N, CA, C and O atoms as a DFTB+ gen file, in Angstrom:
260 C
 N C O
     1  1       0.840      -1.170       0.000
     2  2       0.000       0.000       0.000
     3  2       0.891       1.241       0.000
     4  3       1.882       1.312       0.727
     5  1       0.521       2.204      -0.821
     6  2       1.273       3.458      -0.872
     7  2       0.943       4.321       0.333
     8  3      -0.150       4.246       0.894
     9  1       1.901       5.134       0.712
    10  2       1.651       6.090       1.782
    11  2       0.998       7.335       1.190
    12  3       1.063       7.574      -0.016
    13  1       0.379       8.110       2.047
    14  2      -0.257       9.353       1.621
    15  2       0.258      10.480       2.497
    16  3       0.639      10.267       3.648
    17  1       0.265      11.668       1.942
    18  2       0.735      12.845       2.681
    19  2      -0.443      13.511       3.375
    20  3      -1.549      13.564       2.839
    21  1      -0.189      14.014       4.568
    22  2      -1.188      14.816       5.255
    23  2      -1.149      16.229       4.670
    24  3      -0.103      16.680       4.202
    25  1      -2.273      16.915       4.696
    26  2      -2.260      18.277       4.158
    27  2      -1.408      19.194       5.030
    28  3      -1.339      19.018       6.246
    29  1      -0.769      20.158       4.409
    30  2       0.012      21.113       5.194
    31  2      -0.919      21.973       6.047
    32  3      -2.065      22.225       5.674
    33  1      -0.425      22.408       7.166
    34  2      -1.219      23.281       8.028
    35  2      -0.461      24.587       8.241
    36  3       0.770      24.616       8.257
    37  1      -1.204      25.638       8.400
    38  2      -0.594      26.940       8.643
    39  2      -0.644      27.246      10.131
    40  3      -1.672      27.065      10.784
    41  1       0.473      27.709      10.650
    42  2       0.551      28.116      12.053
    43  2       1.291      29.448      12.104
    44  3       2.013      29.815      11.176
    45  1       1.097      30.153      13.197
    46  2       1.809      31.417      13.350
    47  2       3.298      31.131      13.582
    48  3       3.653      30.064      14.084
    49  1       4.150      32.060      13.225
    50  2       5.580      31.857      13.463
    51  2       5.895      31.608      14.938
    52  3       6.780      30.813      15.257
    53  1       5.181      32.278      15.833
    54  2       5.409      32.069      17.267
    55  2       5.080      30.641      17.678
    56  3       5.818      30.021      18.443
    57  1       3.967      30.124      17.166
    58  2       3.588      28.758      17.529
    59  2       4.567      27.749      16.948
    60  3       4.887      26.755      17.600
    61  1       5.043      27.989      15.737
    62  2       6.027      27.075      15.148
    63  2       7.281      27.024      16.023
    64  3       7.810      25.944      16.287
    65  1       7.751      28.173      16.465
    66  2       8.915      28.192      17.360
    67  2       8.623      27.441      18.658
    68  3       9.490      26.758      19.203
    69  1       7.383      27.581      19.144
    70  2       7.003      26.916      20.389
    71  2       7.044      25.400      20.243
    72  3       7.607      24.715      21.097
    73  1       6.453      24.861      19.168
    74  2       6.470      23.409      19.082
    75  2       7.773      22.856      18.543
    76  3       8.066      21.681      18.762
    77  1       8.561      23.651      17.853
    78  2       9.908      23.194      17.514
    79  2      10.757      23.062      18.778
    80  3      11.684      22.254      18.839
    81  1      10.421      23.871      19.784
    82  2      11.154      23.836      21.038
    83  2      10.885      22.599      21.875
    84  3      11.648      22.301      22.795
    85  1       9.811      21.867      21.575
    86  2       9.503      20.663      22.347
    87  2       9.856      19.374      21.613
    88  3       9.577      18.281      22.104
    89  1      10.464      19.498      20.448
    90  2      10.880      18.298      19.711
    91  2      11.960      17.567      20.494
    92  3      12.840      18.189      21.088
    93  1      11.882      16.241      20.488
    94  2      12.936      15.441      21.095
    95  2      14.192      15.550      20.244
    96  3      14.122      15.897      19.065
    97  1      15.321      15.258      20.833
    98  2      16.582      15.325      20.091
    99  2      16.520      14.357      18.905
   100  3      16.207      13.179      19.072
   101  1      16.817      14.857      17.730
   102  2      16.808      14.053      16.518
   103  2      15.436      13.883      15.888
   104  3      15.323      13.302      14.809
   105  1      14.390      14.380      16.543
   106  2      13.028      14.258      16.010
   107  2      12.772      15.385      15.015
   108  3      13.094      16.545      15.274
   109  1      12.194      15.033      13.890
   110  2      11.876      16.046      12.880
   111  2      10.445      16.534      13.070
   112  3       9.636      15.900      13.748
   113  1      10.161      17.656      12.466
   114  2       8.815      18.210      12.532
   115  2       7.791      17.244      11.928
   116  3       6.738      17.038      12.532
   117  1       8.055      16.645      10.763
   118  2       7.099      15.666      10.226
   119  2       6.896      14.460      11.159
   120  3       5.779      13.954      11.270
   121  1       7.938      14.003      11.817
   122  2       7.791      12.892      12.766
   123  2       6.890      13.301      13.928
   124  3       6.040      12.528      14.370
   125  1       7.087      14.515      14.411
   126  2       6.268      15.032      15.515
   127  2       4.802      15.091      15.113
   128  3       3.927      14.660      15.863
   129  1       4.541      15.625      13.930
   130  2       3.161      15.760      13.449
   131  2       2.539      14.378      13.249
   132  3       1.394      14.153      13.640
   133  1       3.279      13.459      12.648
   134  2       2.765      12.106      12.439
   135  2       2.423      11.445      13.781
   136  3       1.368      10.826      13.917
   137  1       3.305      11.574      14.756
   138  2       3.059      11.004      16.073
   139  2       1.820      11.625      16.722
   140  3       1.009      10.922      17.324
   141  1       1.683      12.934      16.596
   142  2       0.520      13.615      17.175
   143  2      -0.773      13.139      16.524
   144  3      -1.769      12.918      17.213
   145  1      -0.765      12.981      15.217
   146  2      -1.962      12.514      14.506
   147  2      -2.293      11.081      14.923
   148  3      -3.450      10.776      15.213
   149  1      -1.303      10.209      14.956
   150  2      -1.528       8.810      15.349
   151  2      -2.059       8.717      16.773
   152  3      -2.971       7.937      17.048
   153  1      -1.497       9.504      17.673
   154  2      -1.940       9.494      19.064
   155  2      -3.387       9.964      19.171
   156  3      -4.182       9.363      19.894
   157  1      -3.730      11.022      18.466
   158  2      -5.089      11.557      18.512
   159  2      -6.089      10.569      17.926
   160  3      -7.174      10.388      18.479
   161  1      -5.741       9.931      16.820
   162  2      -6.629       8.929      16.220
   163  2      -6.878       7.793      17.214
   164  3      -8.016       7.359      17.395
   165  1      -5.825       7.321      17.846
   166  2      -5.958       6.241      18.824
   167  2      -6.848       6.665      19.994
   168  3      -7.716       5.904      20.422
   169  1      -6.635       7.865      20.507
   170  2      -7.448       8.356      21.620
   171  2      -8.916       8.474      21.234
   172  3      -9.795       8.122      22.020
   173  1      -9.182       8.961      20.046
   174  2     -10.573       9.124      19.614
   175  2     -11.253       7.779      19.406
   176  3     -12.436       7.630      19.713
   177  1     -10.517       6.795      18.887
   178  2     -11.085       5.458      18.727
   179  2     -11.398       4.854      20.092
   180  3     -12.450       4.242      20.277
   181  1     -10.494       5.023      21.036
   182  2     -10.707       4.514      22.393
   183  2     -11.916       5.191      23.029
   184  3     -12.743       4.534      23.660
   185  1     -12.011       6.497      22.860
   186  2     -13.133       7.242      23.426
   187  2     -14.453       6.803      22.795
   188  3     -15.446       6.631      23.501
   189  1     -14.473       6.623      21.480
   190  2     -15.692       6.194      20.796
   191  2     -16.127       4.814      21.281
   192  3     -17.319       4.577      21.474
   193  1     -15.181       3.906      21.479
   194  2     -15.497       2.571      21.977
   195  2     -16.030       2.650      23.413
   196  3     -16.970       1.936      23.764
   197  1     -15.445       3.501      24.229
   198  2     -15.909       3.700      25.604
   199  2     -17.356       4.190      25.613
   200  3     -18.183       3.683      26.371
   201  1     -17.654       5.165      24.777
   202  2     -19.013       5.706      24.696
   203  2     -19.971       4.630      24.183
   204  3     -21.082       4.495      24.695
   205  1     -19.549       3.866      23.178
   206  2     -20.393       2.800      22.632
   207  2     -20.740       1.785      23.717
   208  3     -21.898       1.388      23.851
   209  1     -19.738       1.364      24.494
   210  2     -19.985       0.401      25.564
   211  2     -20.892       0.989      26.642
   212  3     -21.759       0.298      27.176
   213  1     -20.692       2.247      26.954
   214  2     -21.542       2.905      27.941
   215  2     -22.983       2.984      27.483
   216  3     -23.899       2.723      28.263
   217  1     -23.195       3.340      26.223
   218  2     -24.560       3.419      25.691
   219  2     -25.208       2.039      25.683
   220  3     -26.393       1.907      25.987
   221  1     -24.442       1.021      25.339
   222  2     -24.970      -0.346      25.346
   223  2     -25.348      -0.761      26.767
   224  3     -26.371      -1.417      26.967
   225  1     -24.550      -0.391      27.736
   226  2     -24.855      -0.721      29.132
   227  2     -26.122      -0.006      29.591
   228  3     -26.951      -0.596      30.284
   229  1     -26.274       1.244      29.216
   230  2     -27.486       1.997      29.570
   231  2     -28.714       1.330      28.957
   232  3     -29.733       1.161      29.626
   233  1     -28.616       0.956      27.692
   234  2     -29.759       0.311      27.023
   235  2     -30.069      -1.028      27.662
   236  3     -31.241      -1.364      27.833
   237  1     -29.065      -1.795      28.016
   238  2     -29.287      -3.097      28.663
   239  2     -29.964      -2.905      30.014
   240  3     -30.856      -3.669      30.383
   241  1     -29.541      -1.890      30.744
   242  2     -30.141      -1.609      32.048
   243  2     -31.589      -1.190      31.897
   244  3     -32.446      -1.602      32.680
   245  1     -31.865      -0.373      30.893
   246  2     -33.248       0.075      30.662
   247  2     -34.150      -1.089      30.250
   248  3     -35.311      -1.154      30.651
   249  1     -33.610      -2.002      29.450
   250  2     -34.400      -3.158      29.024
   251  2     -34.710      -4.082      30.196
   252  3     -35.797      -4.654      30.276
   253  1     -33.757      -4.221      31.094
   254  2     -33.952      -5.157      32.213
   255  2     -34.752      -4.539      33.358
   256  3     -35.179      -5.231      34.281
   257  1     -34.940      -3.248      33.279
   258  2     -35.734      -2.570      34.315
   259  2     -34.923      -2.339      35.540
   260  3     -35.424      -1.781      36.516
């Protein structure tokens, strides 16, 4: 499978300096962005599953009285 590029994002020069300042040694800006996107996707999937299970539990409780 081919890889795909994420769209470029615009940030203020001050913010770019701020997040360049938190890069780990040897970490590139694209690596940082990729890691942030992967982490956010994982968190959102986990959150969606948590909500799904909670809604299912509520419905099961309502059905059982």
